[in-house]
C-alpha beads as a LAMMPS data file, in Angstrom:
LAMMPS data file: protein, C-alpha beads

72 atoms
71 bonds

1 atom types
1 bond types

-500.0 500.0 xlo xhi
-500.0 500.0 ylo yhi
-500.0 500.0 zlo zhi

Masses

1 110.0

Atoms # bond

1 1 1 -3.637 -21.959 15.622
2 1 1 -1.559 -24.655 13.995
3 1 1 1.473 -24.312 11.770
4 1 1 -0.487 -24.950 8.576
5 1 1 -2.776 -21.992 9.271
6 1 1 0.179 -19.706 9.976
7 1 1 1.828 -20.835 6.732
8 1 1 -1.316 -19.985 4.756
9 1 1 -1.509 -16.554 6.350
10 1 1 2.148 -15.818 5.597
11 1 1 1.738 -16.975 1.988
12 1 1 -1.382 -14.824 1.611
13 1 1 0.457 -11.770 2.919
14 1 1 3.358 -12.504 0.556
15 1 1 1.043 -12.769 -2.440
16 1 1 -0.645 -9.529 -1.360
17 1 1 2.713 -7.737 -1.244
18 1 1 3.624 -9.183 -4.642
19 1 1 0.394 -7.878 -6.185
20 1 1 0.777 -4.492 -4.495
21 1 1 4.384 -4.238 -5.719
22 1 1 3.307 -5.053 -9.267
23 1 1 0.593 -2.419 -9.173
24 1 1 2.975 0.208 -7.810
25 1 1 5.555 -0.701 -10.471
26 1 1 2.998 -0.300 -13.261
27 1 1 1.749 2.995 -11.834
28 1 1 5.316 4.338 -11.704
29 1 1 5.936 3.218 -15.303
30 1 1 2.829 5.129 -16.402
31 1 1 4.286 8.284 -14.881
32 1 1 1.719 8.622 -12.116
33 1 1 4.108 9.243 -9.251
34 1 1 1.985 11.570 -7.091
35 1 1 -1.554 10.845 -6.003
36 1 1 -4.196 13.535 -5.602
37 1 1 -3.952 14.800 -2.049
38 1 1 -0.161 14.598 -1.838
39 1 1 1.389 17.820 -0.600
40 1 1 4.828 19.138 -1.490
41 1 1 6.174 22.167 0.322
42 1 1 9.295 23.680 -1.209
43 1 1 11.199 26.244 0.800
44 1 1 14.478 27.944 0.134
45 1 1 16.628 25.128 1.543
46 1 1 14.140 22.356 2.275
47 1 1 11.469 20.284 0.550
48 1 1 8.800 18.463 2.541
49 1 1 6.673 15.775 0.867
50 1 1 3.568 14.549 2.716
51 1 1 1.794 11.711 0.864
52 1 1 -1.752 12.056 2.281
53 1 1 -3.248 10.434 -0.822
54 1 1 -0.999 7.391 -0.500
55 1 1 -1.703 7.134 3.243
56 1 1 -5.450 7.048 2.588
57 1 1 -5.074 4.527 -0.241
58 1 1 -2.901 2.188 1.851
59 1 1 -5.332 2.486 4.768
60 1 1 -8.352 1.610 2.624
61 1 1 -6.629 -1.318 0.888
62 1 1 -5.226 -2.622 4.184
63 1 1 -8.626 -2.377 5.863
64 1 1 -10.238 -4.219 2.967
65 1 1 -7.645 -6.998 3.088
66 1 1 -8.005 -7.394 6.865
67 1 1 -11.794 -7.434 6.537
68 1 1 -11.649 -10.156 3.890
69 1 1 -9.177 -12.213 5.940
70 1 1 -11.189 -11.910 9.148
71 1 1 -14.495 -13.059 7.596
72 1 1 -15.249 -16.679 8.350

Bonds

1 1 1 2
2 1 2 3
3 1 3 4
4 1 4 5
5 1 5 6
6 1 6 7
7 1 7 8
8 1 8 9
9 1 9 10
10 1 10 11
11 1 11 12
12 1 12 13
13 1 13 14
14 1 14 15
15 1 15 16
16 1 16 17
17 1 17 18
18 1 18 19
19 1 19 20
20 1 20 21
21 1 21 22
22 1 22 23
23 1 23 24
24 1 24 25
25 1 25 26
26 1 26 27
27 1 27 28
28 1 28 29
29 1 29 30
30 1 30 31
31 1 31 32
32 1 32 33
33 1 33 34
34 1 34 35
35 1 35 36
36 1 36 37
37 1 37 38
38 1 38 39
39 1 39 40
40 1 40 41
41 1 41 42
42 1 42 43
43 1 43 44
44 1 44 45
45 1 45 46
46 1 46 47
47 1 47 48
48 1 48 49
49 1 49 50
50 1 50 51
51 1 51 52
52 1 52 53
53 1 53 54
54 1 54 55
55 1 55 56
56 1 56 57
57 1 57 58
58 1 58 59
59 1 59 60
60 1 60 61
61 1 61 62
62 1 62 63
63 1 63 64
64 1 64 65
65 1 65 66
66 1 66 67
67 1 67 68
68 1 68 69
69 1 69 70
70 1 70 71
71 1 71 72
């Protein structure tokens, strides 16, 4: 793999993060801060937040991106 290929991959990842950041920013501005499937456990002195919905979403999007990048 030559340097030009590595540069393209790094730029592609950067653009992907930029798009993902923009989407997350817009979602937060719309007030949609918790996805379906996110669990919040509130106890007397502790709060535990487990973002299962976000984990699934990130996994699906990441798998899709890797699939599209690996196709040749």
